[in-house]
Every structure is written in structure tokens, then in C-alpha cells.
N, C-alpha and C positions, 0 to 999 in steps of 0.2 A: 304789671303791664307797662309798656313804653309807647308813648305817642309824642307828637311834636309839641313844642311850647305853644301856648295860646293865650289870648287875652280874654278872661271870662267876662260875661255880662252882655256881650253883643250877640244878638240872635236875629234870624230872619224875621221880617215884620210883614204880616198880612199876605195877601195874594199878589202875584206878579203878573202884570199885563205886559204889553209891548214895552221894550226898554232900549235905550241907547247904549253905546259901548261903555261909557263911564259908569252908568248905573248898573249895567250887567256885571262889570268886573267887581264893583263894590258888593253887589248881592252875592256873587260867587265867594268873595272873601268871607262875608258874614256866614254863608252856608258852611264854609270850612271851619270857622270858629265854633259854630254850633255843633257841627258833626264831631269835632274834636272833643268837645265837652261830653257828648254822648258816648264817644268811644272810650274816653277816660273812665266813664262810669259803667263801662261794659254793656252799653245799650247799642250793640253793633248794628242790628237791622235798621234802626232809626238813622244812625250815622251813615250807613251805606246809601240809604235813600237820599239823604241830603247831599252827599258828595256827588252822586250821579246827577242830581239836579244842578249842582254847581258846575259840573263838567259840561252839561248841556248849555248853560248860560255862556260858557266860553266860546261857543260856536257863533255868538253874535258878531256880526261884521263890525269892523272899525276898531277893535280892541288893539291896543299897542302890543306888538309881539313880545316885548320883554315882560310886560304885565301878564300876558296870557301864559307865557312859559313859567313864570314864578308861581302863579296861582294853580296852574295845572300840576306843577311838581308837588305842591302842598297837598292838593286833593288826591292825586294818584298815590302819593306815599302813604297817606293815612288810609285810603281805600284799600291798597294792597295789604296793609296790616289787618284791617277788619275782615277782608275776604279770606285771608289766611286763618284768622281766628275762627271763622264760621265754616271753613272748608279745608282746602289742602295747603299745607305750608309751602311746599315746593313752588306752587303757582304764585304764592305771595312773594317768595324770594325772587323769582324770575321777574315779576313786575317791578319790584324795588330796584333790581339791577338795571332795568330799562329806564327807570326814573333817574337813577344815578348817572347813566350815560347822557341823558338829556340835559343835565345840569351844566355841562360844558358850554351850552349855548347862552348862559347868563353872563352878561358883561360886568355886572356889579360883583366884585370879588367878595365883599363882606356878605352879601346876600347868598352867593354861591356856597360859601363856607358854612353859613348857617343852615341852609337846606341840606348840605351834605351831612351835617351832624344829625339832622332829623332822620335822614335815610339810614345812616349807620346805626342809630339807636333802634329804629324799627327792625332792621335786619337782625341785629343782635338779639332783640327780644324774641323774635320768631325762632332763631337758632336755639336759644336757651330753652324755649318752651318745648322743643322736641328732643332735648337732651344733648344737643351739639354745643356743649358749654365752652370748650376751648375756642371754637370759631367765634362764638358770641363774645367772649371776653376780648379777643383780638379786635373785633369791630368796636367794642366799647372803649378800649384803650385809645383808639383813634378819636372816637367821639369826645372823650374827656379831654384829651390833649387839645383838640380844636376848640372845645368850649372854653377852656382856660384861656386860650389865645384871644378868642372873641370877647371874653369878659373884660380883658384889659382895655379894649377900645370901646366896648359898649357895656357899662356896668348894669344896665337894665336887662341884660341877657342872662341873668343869674338862673332863671328857671330852667333854661336849657342845660346848664351844668348840673343842677339838682337832679333832673331827670336822668342824665347820663350816669351820675354817681350812684343813684338809687338802683338803676338797672345793673351796673357793674357790681355793686355790693351784693345784690341778690344772686348774681351769677357766681361770684366768689363763694357765697354760702352754699350754692348747689354743688360746687366743686370741693366743698369741705375745707376751703381756705378761710377759716373763720376770722383770723386776724385781719386780713385784707378786707373781708366783708364788713367787719365792725368799723374799720377805718373809713371806708367809703360812706357807709350808711350814717355813721355819727356826723360826718361832715355834711352830708345831705340834709340831715335834720337841723344842724346848726345854721346852715345857709338859709334853709326854708323859713326857720323861725325868725332869723334876723331880717328877712326881706318880706315878711308878712305873706307867706305862702302856706297857709294852714293845711290845705288838702295835700300838697306835696310833702309836707312834714309828716302827716299821718300815713301816707303811702310808704315813706321811708321807715317809719316805725313798724308798720306791718312787715316790711322786708326784714327788719331787724329781728322781729319775732320768728320769721321763717329760718333765718340763720341760726338763731339760738336753738330752735327746735331740732334742726339737723345736727347741731353740736351736742344734743342730748340734754339741754337745760330746758326741759318742758315748763317748769314753773315760771322762769323768766320769760319764755316765749309767750305764755298765756297772759302775763302782765302786759307785754307789748301789744298783744292782740286786743286786750281790754282797752288800752289807751287809744289805739287806732279805731276801734269800734265806736267809742264815744265821739270821736271826731267825725267819722263817716256818717253816723246818724245825724249829726248836725249839719254837715257840709255837703255830702254826696252819698245818700243811702245806697245807690247802685253799687258802690264799691264793697258793700257788706257781703255780696254774694261770694266773691273770691275769698274774702276773709273767713267766711263760715267754713269753706272747704278746708282751709289751713287749720282753723280751730278744731274741726272734726278730726283731722289727722293727729293733732296733739292729744285730743281726748282719747282716741284709740290707744295712744302710747301710754296713757295712765290708767287704762282699763275701763273707761267710761263709754263702752260701746253703745249702750242704750242712748245716752245723750248725743253721741256722735251721729247715730242713726237718725235721731229726730232732727238734728240740725240739717243733715243732708236731704232728708225727705222734705224739709221746708224749702230749700233753695233749688232743688233739682227742677221743679216745674218752671220756675222763672228762667233758669239757665237754658232749659230747652226752648223756651219761648224766644229768648234772645239769640238762640242758635250759637252760643259760644262753645264751639266744638271741643277745644282742649279742656275747658273747665267742666263741661258736661261729662266728658270721659273720665277726668280725674275724680269728679264727685261720685260717679258710678263705681270707680275703682275703690275709693275709700268706703263707700256704702257696702261694697263686698267685704272689705276688711272688718267693718263693724259687725256685719252679719256673721262672719266666721268666728269672731271673738264671742259673739252671743250664742253660737251653736246652731244658727240657722244656715245649714249647708246648702239648701236649695236656693235661697236668695243669694247667698254668697257666690255660688257658681254662675247663676244667671247674670248678676251684675258684673262679675269679672269678665265673662265672655262678651257682654255688650260693650264694656269699656275697651277690651282688646280689639274688637272689630273697628270701632271708631278711631282708635289710635293708629291702627294700621292704615286706614284710609287717609288719615291726616299726614302720613309719612313721619310718624313718631315712633321709631323702633324701640327706643329705650323705654318709653312709657308702656308700649305694647308688651315688652318683655316683663315689666313689673306686673301688668295685668295677667299675663300668662303664669307668672309665679303664684299669684293668688289662686287662680284656677287649679294649679297643681296642689297647693296646700289643701284645698277642699278634697281633692281626690285622695291625697295621702291620708287625710283625717278619716275618710270613709274606709280606706284600706286597713288602717290600724285598728279601727273599731270593729271590723268584720272578724268572724271566727276563723276564717280560712287564711292561708298564707298569702301575703301580698304578691301580685303578679310581677314577674321580672320586667315586663314591658314598662311598668310604672317606674321602676328603678332607672331603666335606660332613659326614660323621658326626663326624669329629674336631672340626671347627669348631663344630658344634652342641653337642657335649659341652662344649667350652670355654666356650661361652656359659652353659650350665646350671651349670657349676661356678663361673663368675664370679658368677652370681645367688645361689649358695649361699655366696659369700664365701670360696671355696677358691682363693686366689690362685695358689699354686704348682701345684696340680693343673690349673687352667685354663691356666696358662702351658705346662705339659707337653703338654697336648692340642694347643695351637697349634703348639708345636715339632714334634710328630709330623705335623701337617698340612703344615707347611713342608717337612719331609723328604720327604714323599710328593710334593709339588709339584716339588721339585728332581729327584726320580727320574722324574717325568712330563715333565721338560724344560721346566718353567715357572718359571725362577728369579725373574722379576719378581713373580709371585704369591707365591712363597715369601718373598721379601723383604717384601712387604706384610704377610704373616701374622706374620713375626718382629717387625715394627714394632709389632704389637699386643701383644707380650709386655711386661708392666709393667717398664719399665727402672728405675724408682725403687725397686723392691722388691729387697731383698737376699735372694736365694734361699738357703735352708738346705740342702735335700736335695742331697747330692753327686751323685746320679745325674742330677738335673735340670740341675745346673750343667755336668756333663760332656756331657750331651745337647745343651744349648744351644751349648756350644763346638763340638761335632761338627757341628751343623747350620750354624752360621756358617762353619765351615771348608768344609763341602760346598757352601754357597752361593758362597763365594769361588772355589772350584775350578770350579764350574759357569760362572762368569763369567771364568775364565781367570786368576785372581789367586792364583797359588801362594804368593806371599809372605805374603799375609793368611791363607791357609789354614794355613800352617805356624806363623804367629804365634798363631793360635787354639789350635792343638795344643799349642804350648809353654806358653801361659798355662794351659790346662786341666790339663796334667800337673804344672805347678808347684803349682796349687791342690791337686791330689790328694796331692802330696808333703807339703804343709803339714799336711794331715789325717793322713797316715801318721806324721809326726813326733811326734804326740801319743799314739800308740797304744802299748799294752804287750802283750807276747806275740807270739812269732814267727808263730803261725798267723794272728792278726788282721792283723799287718802285711803278710803275704804275700797276704791276701785282697783288700786294697784295690785291687790292680791291675786287677781285673775292671771297675771303673768307667771306667778309662781305656783299655780294650782297643781299642775301635773307633777312638778318637782316635789312639792310638799306631800302630795298623795303617795308618790313613790317612797319617800322617806318614811312616812307613817306606816305604809305597808311593810317595809323592811323592818322597822322597829317593832311592829306588831308580831311579825314572825319570830322575833327573838325575845319576846316579852314574857316567856314562861317563868323566868326567875325574877327575884326582887330587883336585881340589877337591870335586867332587861325591861321590866315595867317602869323603872325610873328613867331609862333612856326614852321609852315611848312617851312618858309624861313630858320630858324636855322637848321632844319633837312636836307634840301637840301645842305646847306653848309657843314654839317658833312659828307655827303655821296657822294659828287662829287668832282672830280679833286683835291684830296688831294696832289698829286704830286707837285702842284704849290704853296704850302704854306711853302716852305723851302728856307732858305737863304743858297746858296751854299758856301761850305768851300773849302779852298785850299787843293788840293790833290797832292801827288808826282807823277811825270811822271813815267809811266810804259814802259820801253824800249821794252819789249816783245809785249805789246799791240800796241805801235807805229809801230813796224815792221809789225804786222799783218794788221793794217789799211793801211800801205803803200802798202802791197801786194794786198789788195782789190782795191786800187786806180790803181795799175798797170794792174790788170786783167780787171777792168772796162774800162780802155782805150783800152786795146787789144780787148775786146769784141766789143766796138764801131767801131773800125777800121775794124774788121772782117765783121761786118754787112754792113758797107759802101762799102767794097770790094766784097760783095756778097758771102763770104766764109761760110762754115759750122761752126756753132757756138755752137753745142751741148756740146762738150768737154769743151770749155771755160766757158759756162754757168754753168756747173757742178762745175768746179774749183772755179769759183767766188762764187757760193753758199756755198761751203765748206769753202772758205776763210772768208766769212762774218760770218759764224757760229763760226769759230775758233776765230775771233776777238771778237765776242760777248761773247764767253765763258771766255776769259781772263778778260773781264770787270766784270764778276760776282763776283770776289773776291775783288772788289774795296772797299776802305774805305767809311764810311757813306757820302752820297751826301751833306747833309747840316743840319742846325739846324732848327727845326720846329717853325713855328709861330702859335699862337692861331687862331682858327676860329673866324672870325669877327661877331659881333652882328649886328642886324638890325639898332640899334641906331648909331653904328660906321659908317655903310655904308651911312645912311641918312645924317650924318654930312659931309661926304666926297662928297656926291652927289651935294650938293647945289641945284641949279635949274635944274639939270639933272634928268632923269628918268632911273632906272635900271629895266630890265625885265629878270627874271630867269625862263627858261622853264624847265618843268619836265614831265615825262610820268609815269603813274601808271595804270596798267591793261589796257593798250592801250588807256588811256585817256590822252590827252595833256592838260596841264594847264600852266598858266603864273602867277608867283608871282611878283607883281609890287611894287616897292618902289618909292614913289613920295611925295614930301612935308612932309617928316617925317612919312608917313603912309605906311603900308604894306597891300596890297589887293590881293585877289585871283580872277582869271578869268579862267573859264573852257572853253576850246577851241574846244573840240570835239575829234574825233578819231585820234590817232597819226599816224596810218598806211597810211592814205591818204596824210597827210602832208609829211611824209618821202618819199613817192613815188614821189610827186611833186618836192621835193628837188633833188632827184636823176635825174629826167627828166630835170630839169633846168640845172644841172651840165653837163649832156650829151649835151644839146643844146649849151651851152656856149663853151664847148670844140670843138664842130663841127664848131662854128662860128669864132674860133680863128685865123685860117691861114690868112695871108695877101693876098689880091688880089683874093678873091673868086668871082665867077661869080655873078653878081647882082641878078638874079632870085633866086639863091640858098641862098644868104644872106637874101633875103626877106622871103623865106619860113622858114628858121631856126629862124630868128628873130621873126616871128609871133608866132612860137611855144614857144620860150623862153619867150616872153611877156605874153603868156597865163599862163605858169607855174608861172611866177613872180606874176601875178595877183592872182592866186589861193593861193600862199603862203602869199601874202599880206592880202587877205581877211581872211585867217585862223589865221595868227600870229599877225598882227598889227592893223587891223581896229577895232577889238573888244576892243582895248585899246586906241582908238583915243582920247577919252575925257581925259584920263590921260596923254597922250603923248603931246598933243597940238603941239607947235613948239619947244619943248625942245630937247636938245641933248640926245642921247640914249646910254645906256650901256646894252649890250646883253650878257646873259649867256646862250649859246645854250645847247641842249641835243641831243645825238645820231646823226642822219643824218643832223640836223640843223647846225652842225659844218662846213659843206661844203657850206652853203648858203652865197653868196656874197650880203650882206644886202643892199648895195647901188643900186642894181638892182630892189629892191622892191619899188613900187611907193611911199609908205609912207616915205621911207628913202631917196628919191631923194633930194639931197642937204643938208640932215640932218647929222650933225656930229654923227657918230655911232662907238662906240668902242665895240669890241667883246673880251670876256674874258672867261677863263675856269671856274671861280667862282668869287663871290663877294670878297672873301678873297684875291684871286690873284689880283683883280683890285685895292683894297685898298693898297696892298703891292706895286703894280707897280707905284702907284702915288708917292711913296717915301716920303722923308722928306720935300719936297718943296724946296730943294736947287737947285741952278742954274745948268743946264747941262754944261758939258765941252764944250769948244769952237771948238775943232778940228773937221774937216770934212774929211772923206775918201771917194774917188770916185774910183770904180773899174770897169773895163770893161773886160769881158771874151771873148773868141773867138767865132766867128760864128754869131754875132748879127749884122745884116745889118744896123739897124738904130742907134746902140749904139754909133758909133763914133761921129756923130753930137750931139747926146744926151749928151754924156759925156763932149764934148767941151762946149756946152751951159751951162750945170750945173756948170762946173768949173768957168765959167764967173760970175755966180751968187754969189759964195761964196768967202770969203776973204782967200786967200792962202790955198786952200785945198791940201791935199795929194792925188795925182792922180796916180793910178796904171793902166796904159793902157795895152793892150794885152801882149806886151813883158814882162812887169813887174808883171803881174797878176798871179803869181805862188803861190802855196798853202802856202809855208812857209812864203813868204812875206806878203800875205794877213792876215794870222793868227797873225803875229807879228804886223801888222799895225792896226788891229782892236782894240787892247788894249788901253783903255783910251780915245777913240774918243767920241765926242758928237753925231755925226751923221755918219753913214756908209751907202753908197748907192752902192749896188752891182748889176751891169747889167750883168747877165750871165745866160746862159741856165741852167736849173735844172730839177730835176725829183723827185717826191715823190715816196718813196718806201713803198708800203702798207704792205708788209710782214715783213719788218724790218725797222721801221720808222727812227731809228737813222742812217741808211745808205742812207736816202734821201740826195740829193747832189746838189751842184753847179759845173758846168764845168769851170775850170780855165785853164790857158795855159798849165800847165804841168800835168793836170789830175783833178780828182774830189776832192772837199773838202766836207767832210761829216758833217751832223748835229752833230754827235758824237764829232767831233773835235772842231767845233765852240762852241758847248755847254760847252766845258771844258776850253775855254779861260777865264781867270779871268780879271776883269775890262773891260767887254764888253761895247760897245757903249750904250748910253742910248736909242738911236733910230737907228733902222736898216731898210733899204728899200731894198727889193728884187724885182727888177722891171721886172723879166721875169719868166714865167711858173707858176706852181700851188703849190708853196711852203707854202701856208697857209693851205694846207690840212694836216690832221692828221689821224693816226690810232686811233680810239676811242675804248679803252679797257673797260671792265666792270667797272661800277662805274663812267662813264663819264670821263675817264682819256684820254684826247687827247694828242697824242705824234707824232711829226714830226719835220721838219726842223725849222719852226717858233716856235713850242712848245719848242724845245730844247733851242732856244734863250731866250724865256721868262723864262724858268726854270733856265737858267744860269745867269739871272739878267738883261737882256734887258728890258727896261720899255715899249717901243712901237715898234712893228714890222709892217711894211707895206708890204703886200704880196698878191699874187693873189690866189683865191681859185679854179680857173679853168685855163685852158690854155689861154694864151694871145699872140696876135701877136706882132711882133717887133714894128711896126709903132704906133698902139694905145698905147702901153706901153710907148714909148718915148714921145708921146704927153701928156699922163696923168702925167708923171713924171715932165715934164716942168711946168705944171700948179701947181703941188704939191709943188715943190721947190719954185716957185715964191710966192705962198701963205704962205708958211712956213717962208720965209724971210721977208714977210710983217707983221709977228708977229702972224699969226693964229696958232691954235693948230694943231697937226698932223691929228686929226680926222676931223676938219673942212676943212683943206687944202685938204685932200683926198676926202671928200664929194664933194667939188667943182670940183676937177679933174675928178672924176668918172661921175658926173652929165651930162657932155657934151656928153658922149657916153657910157652909163652904160653897155650895152650888150657886148661891145668890151673891157671894162675896169673893169673886175671883181675883183678889189682889195678890200681888207678889212684892217681895222685898228685894230690890235690886241694889247691888253694891255691897258696902261693908257689912250692913246688917246690924 
């Protein structure tokens, strides 16, 4: 946003009674300064009230004509901008033109030039806001040239130049002239920092983030947004509203539609209250985009149409066209999901919208509308017409938006398939997923990396479906295995790199810990918790947002081949499950061969997995009445039998008595495999992907010798458990309840061979990286443990359900145990359901005894679970 230069700190004082001309003009000046600060912070209704009050003061008799003209020009220029922001842009531009004409009456040439710069910047800002970028840049060129000239004579006028450069840099970014954008914005930051203008520096950094986002460098954009947000929180919180809209747009770009939706839901009420018309409309537009990505087509259509109406009223045809494109995407999605042929009218609508967007010079949006029309024609059985439409997509243009690039790849793959060319279809899928991988390589933060898979979801599903159709032979099954590895759990093929500590993020996580403890105490005391729950929710989101600007998480490893997996397996068997069109299949690697087994409807299996999980949770509490235990156990055994018959018995001839490595999909990530009869006593390792398993095996070097034993508060059986385990190991490091504090545990974890943590915990399904373990001074979160470098090679979590994950699109599981694996832990032992203190302690005693006898973690756990599988729902995650 652009407004005139002002001097902060001067505000209207008190009430105003009768006043003379000198006092009236000074009060009017102060009102303008105050209004300008409010407008800069997007508090337009307050600014408008103050400016109108200032204009009324100028009616006081006896004011010098030149003073009245100067102050009136300032008030009217800023008022025109604010009225345009809350109403119609054309009216604002008309009013600014009138102000510009009045400036000829000023006799002071320097003052006249300065105010002309103010008017030009405000005109340009409004033009750019409604998509008239070339006109805006032309006005800003004049403003920058004049500001440079004024600065020579008045060095204290530097803020005016910073404002003009920031606005021009932002406009260049809108026009995709990223070199000029960076040049202007870098200079604006440099000048603002050199002249102690921190708010202006932060605004320029925000604009740099926008330019980087439009250039496709979302990670760098989010880092600039992070820096700007820290400054806005300290200097002018009102500026966070616009920043949140831009952050939301970036998050949609990396697949975090849920986070983007939450951000926009938070800011929309305040934007509406402030009546910032353009920002309200853009926020609604991006809320529609987030809902579309999340599959909520009703909300997406409603928000898109609401945004379109507002933008048309404002005289913003370019933005209204973008909103219309979103509404079209919803209708196309519905048409493609319907069993009948899409209507020709929808095709014509998409083509017409593409032409409108082309006329508005919205190249990427016009291309997207054409791609949508081509997809509709393919579904209508007209591949030649689809091909003609695709040829209309500007081939010389390098598209920035990842969703457009993936959609274009998908459409080309569908067209090739419609013409019977499977090879080209698969080549398009591979190229698209490779592009997506290169984007993921630059991201920081596990949540963000896991979110990107949504953009390649349809492309990956098409490839898997094609590979599945040709998987009858051993060679076809091997191709299917390769495609499964390309499309699932890409998060877990990165070697984490050292990243600097972020003090701001550490403070936020500490606040989440404090509020988590306060909420727990309030619940125990029977107090009202609504306010605390809301504060905790906001604190978690604030911490998550600070993590969005993190440096890249790690360096990528290549996807493994079937031959590499076979060599690592030895005499083990690996089973990778997948779902295509509700059909569940298993790809089995055994004795160097890859085979496909079709297992039937996926929905039935998923329902049994959910029921088993519920039964085991109900069975977890110690000292349940015996009749209740029998009823629940019988139900759990039935569901385990259903899952065993569906998932493992069809593979019996290939499994034999071998150790098992399982790559689950969807709801199967929550299955405690040791409960299934086929896995009773069988060493079973569960991994996100075969690539992750081969990586977890490591180089074969010996594990470190160190052992860490931790006991958190509130576990009745853990005291004797910890004492017993300490006796098994040679000089372990023991942190009992008084010592088991967050800082001590995080420090002690580094470099250990084995860490056993007996502490209550909880899986957080809505924000997996805030899944937690309860220690003496509060919770330690998955986020914190996942960032410890030199994590232990083996970690045991002996209480609660911390093997659970939130499974994002693309089979990207993320939770407490997942963060450990992604952070470099080779093997994690954790429960996939709730577990009582007593069965946990007994299972861990057997596990450690077997481990010390030289058995692998997978075999040691299999023997520990086999004694009472329904009460010991532990799984071995990772290398095994």
C-alpha cells in the first residue's frame, strides 16, 4: 500500500472547542498525520473519520490561503486513497486527479513537487491494485524521478523516495519483471535501514516476498514474510492483515491449504470491519483457492463468487477475472467427478474466460482456463479438439505456478492416454513429479515439505493406475513398485542438514508449552478452558508460521530401485500397499522378485483398521472389569482377523516364516501389525516407503554405545520399569522425574545409541508437529525433537499412541515418530493406540532383555508384543 510521507508520533490531542485559524490549521495537520498512520496500518475507517474532521477544520475563517491549499491537498489525497480502498477505485482516481489539478495554485515549488509525488504514488498504488500495472509503473517512474530530485535539496525527504521505490518494486513484481523489482526493493530496504525507518524497511521486505513468490521462489518468499511479520508485530500490527493474505497465497502454493484457510479465517473478520475492499476480496479469493485444494467445493464456489462481485464493484476487472477462474475450476472439478459427459456449455465458458484473461494480459490464468477446457474435451471423448486447445497454450512462456505446471502435465498425460499412448502419458507424469520434487528440495519444515504432494496427487494416481494395469508380469510389477516409490512419502528421502536456531521460534514454542500446561491444570481443576484453548490454538499457529521461513530441511536422496531394495532385504519380505480406484493391492518383493497381489475393496479394510484402533484404545486402561475386557477383546480379535485375511493371508506363500517390512497406505498407517495373527511373533518393521527403509538401514556402522533412560511424571509403573531397565544396561544416563525437564532431555538425546522415554504423550491430529511427550516442566514437542541433530539411532516411546501420524495426500505420514525418523533416527518403537502403564512396562522389560541378548529391535519387539498383543499395540518403525 502507498500513502504519503508522514512524521510519526504526532496525534490529535483531546477534544476541540472553538479555535482560531492558527490552531485550526495545526490541528488539521495533526489529524492528517494521525490519519496517515492509520491508513498505513490499513485502519481506513479511522483514517477517513480523522481526515473529514481535518477538512471541516479548514473551513475556519482566517486561515492563510496557501496553508489551506497545502493541508487540503494532503487530506484529500490520502482521503481519496482510503475511499478507493473501501469503495470504488475509479472514484478515488477521479478525486486524485482533482487534487493534482489544485496543486498548480501552490506558489512554493518545492512543496508543490513534494505533494505531486504524494498524489502520483497514491494514483499508482490504486492502478496497480486493480491490475492496471503499466499505468501504475508510469506514474511511479515520475514519482521516483521527482523524489530523487527533491532528495538532493532536502536529504530528510528520504522516506518519500523509499515509498515510491517500494511501490514501483512491487509493481515490477506484479508485471513479472523480477530484476527491476529486486533492484528497487533492495534499494528501498537499504535506504530505510540507513535512515532509521524500520516500518518502511519491513514493508519493502514484505514486497520483496511478494516478488519472490510470483517468481516461483516460495521458500525465499516465506523467509521475507517471516522477517516482515516480526517487524510488523513490534512496530505496526495492523500491517499483518495484508501480510497474512500473501502468506496464505504462498501456503496454497506449497499445498498447505488447511493452514492457509486458518490464516484467512482469522484475518477476514478484521478486514471486513476495516472495510478494506480490495483486501477483503483478495482474502475471499484465496480462501476459495484453499477450499478448492482441500476439496470443499461448496465453500470454494461461495467465496469465489463473493470475491468476484466485490471486485467488479471496485472496478478491478483483472482480479474479477481471477475470481471467475476459480469459480470455473470448481465447476470443472464437479463435471470431471460426475459420471456423465461434461456439458459443452462449460467448455465454451472456459474458452471464453481464457480469451478475457488474455485480453487482461493474465497469461498464466488464461493458460489455465484453456487447460481446463482441454480436460473437459478429453472427458467428452474429443481428443483432437483438446489437442487444438492445448496448442493455444503459450509454449514460449515459462509458467511459474506449480499447480498450473502440474495441471498441464496431467492434461497432456490424459490426452496421450486418450490416444492410446501410455508411454507418453507416463513420461509426462514422471516429468511433472520431478518438477515437484525440485520445488520440495528448496523447502524448509516438515509440514511444508509434506504438503507439496497435493499438487502431484492426480498425476501420481494416473501413473499408478497405468502401471497397475500393466503389472501382470514381473516386469510390470517392478514398474508399479517404482511408481509407488515416486509418489509416496517423499518427505522421508532427505538427509537433514544443520540449521541455525531461531530465537523467535523458540520463544513461540515455549509459549505453546506454557499454555499446554496451563490448559491441563485447568482441566484437572474443573475450570472453564475455552479461553485457554483459543490462546493455545493461536500460539500453535504463530509458532508454525515462524517455521515457514526455515532454511531447506535437507538434501534429497534418490528413489531406490527394486534391485537395491532386494539386495538390502536378504531373506526378508517387503510388502508395499497401495490403493487405486478403491482397489487395494500389495506389491511384494521377495527373493529378488517383484509380484503384484490384488486384495479387493480398500474401503472395507480401512473401516476395519479404524474399528481395531477404537477397540484397542478402549482396552488400554489398567484394571478394567473382566467382563468388559472380554467383550472389547472379542471385538478387537474379530477386526484383527478381518485385517489379517485381507492384508496378509493372500500373501502367505510369499511370506513363509520370513521377517516382514511393511509400507502402509492411508488408514493402514494406524495398524499395530503385531496384533494380526500372521505377524504374531514375526519381526515386522513399518516404514513410510522402501526408500526410507533402505536409508534407515544406514551404512552398516555400529551404533553408539550410550543409553538414555527418561521417566516423565504421572506413570505409576514407570518407576520400577526404569529401575529394572537401568539394571540391564551398562552405565546408562538416567533422567528420573526431577531431572526429566525439556532442556535436559533434548540435550541428553544427542549422540546416544538408544533412548527410552517413558512419559505420557498425545498425538495432535490437526498439527502433527505439536504431538507431545509430557515431561516434568511441560511438554516436549515433535517439532523440537525432530530438530535435534545427532539423534539416537534407536528411540523407544513406551507410553501412549505416538506411532500415529497425520497422513497427508501422497501418503505423507507425519507425527511424533515420523519427525524422529525424518530427523535421522533409524528405528522408533512406539504404540499406534493407547496403552496402559502396566502392559507397557511388561512389554518394555521383554524388549530390552531381548535387545541385550543381541536380537534386532524388530524381533525383540515381536517377542514382547506376542505375550499380550491386544494390550501391547507397539510397532517397530524404520530399519527394524
